[in-house]
C-alpha positions in Angstrom: 0.0 0.0 0.0 1.2 3.5 -0.7 0.5 6.3 1.7 -2.0 8.9 0.5 -1.8 12.6 1.2 -3.6 13.7 4.4 -4.1 10.1 5.6 -4.6 10.3 9.4 -3.7 6.6 10.1 -0.6 5.2 8.4 0.5 1.7 9.6 4.1 1.0 8.9 3.6 -2.8 8.3 1.2 -2.0 5.4 3.3 0.7 3.7 5.4 -0.5 0.7 9.0 0.3 0.6 10.5 1.6 -2.6 14.2 1.2 -3.7 15.7 4.6 -4.1 19.4 3.6 -4.4 21.5 0.5 -4.1 21.0 -0.7 -0.5 18.5 2.0 0.3 14.7 1.7 0.6 12.2 4.5 1.4 8.8 4.4 3.1 6.6 7.5 3.0 4.9 7.3 6.3 2.7 10.4 6.3 2.4 13.7 4.5 0.4 16.8 3.9 1.3 19.8 1.7 3.3 21.5 4.5 5.2 18.4 5.9 6.3 14.9 5.2 7.7 12.0 7.3 9.9 9.4 5.5 11.7 6.3 6.9 14.9 5.3 5.1 16.4 1.8 5.5 20.1 1.5 4.7 22.3 -1.6 4.3 25.8 -1.3 5.5 28.0 0.5 2.8 25.0 2.1 1.1 25.3 5.7 0.0 22.9 8.6 0.2 24.4 10.6 -2.6 25.3 14.2 -2.1 22.4 16.4 -3.1 20.4 19.5 -2.1 16.7 20.5 -2.4 14.5 23.5 -1.5 13.1 21.8 1.6 14.2 22.1 5.2 15.0 18.6 6.5 15.4 17.1 10.0 16.9 13.6 10.2 16.7 11.5 13.3 18.9 8.4 13.5 16.7 5.5 14.6 19.4 2.8 14.4 22.8 2.1 12.8 25.7 4.4 12.3 26.3 6.9 9.5 28.9 9.3 8.3 27.1 12.5 7.2 28.5 15.4 5.2 26.5 18.6 5.6 27.7 21.8 3.9 31.2 20.3 3.6 31.4 19.2 7.3 31.7 15.4 8.1 30.5 13.8 11.3 29.6 10.3 12.4 26.1 10.0 13.9 24.5 7.3 16.0 21.0 6.3 17.3 19.3 9.3 18.9 21.3 11.9 17.0 19.4 14.5 15.0 20.6 16.6 12.1 19.1 19.8 10.7 19.6 20.5 6.9 18.4 23.9 5.8 17.0 24.3 2.4 19.5 24.1 -0.5 22.4 23.0 1.7 24.3 20.1 0.1 24.3 16.8 2.2 24.7 13.1 1.9 25.8 10.1 3.9 27.5 6.7 4.0 26.0 3.9 6.1 28.7 2.5 8.4 26.3 0.0 10.2 23.0 -1.0 8.8 20.3 1.3 10.1 17.2 3.5 9.7 16.9 7.2 9.3 13.7 9.1 9.9 13.4 12.3 7.8 10.9 15.2 8.3 10.6 17.6 5.4 9.0 21.0 5.1 7.3 21.4 2.7 6.5 17.8 1.5 8.7 16.3 -1.3 6.3 16.2 -4.2 8.7 14.2 -6.3 8.6 11.3 -3.8 4.9 10.7 -4.5 4.8 11.0 -8.3 
C-alpha cells in the first residue's frame, strides 16, 4: 500500500518500501502539503548521494551508524542523534552500520509521490 496525502492513520507494516538507491529503501509514512515523514532503511555500505533540495529537512537516527556530510562538514552519527539540513544545503551520507533514518521535510517532497 502507498500512503495517501492527508491520511490520518498510516500503519508501517502496510506501507510498501521503494528502492531509491542500491542498498536504500524508502517508506513514505505520512504527509500533507506542509510536511512529510519518511523512513529510510540503509544496508551497510549504502550511500545517500550528495544532493540538495529546496526543503528544510530534519533527520533522526533511529538505528545504525552513518557518516554524514552537511555543507562540507563530516560527522559520524549514531542512534538518537538529530541533524538539521536547511533548504538548499548540500548533504549526503554513507551507512557504516545497517540502520534506519527518519526524515521530516518542510514542505513535502512532491517528487517522492509522483
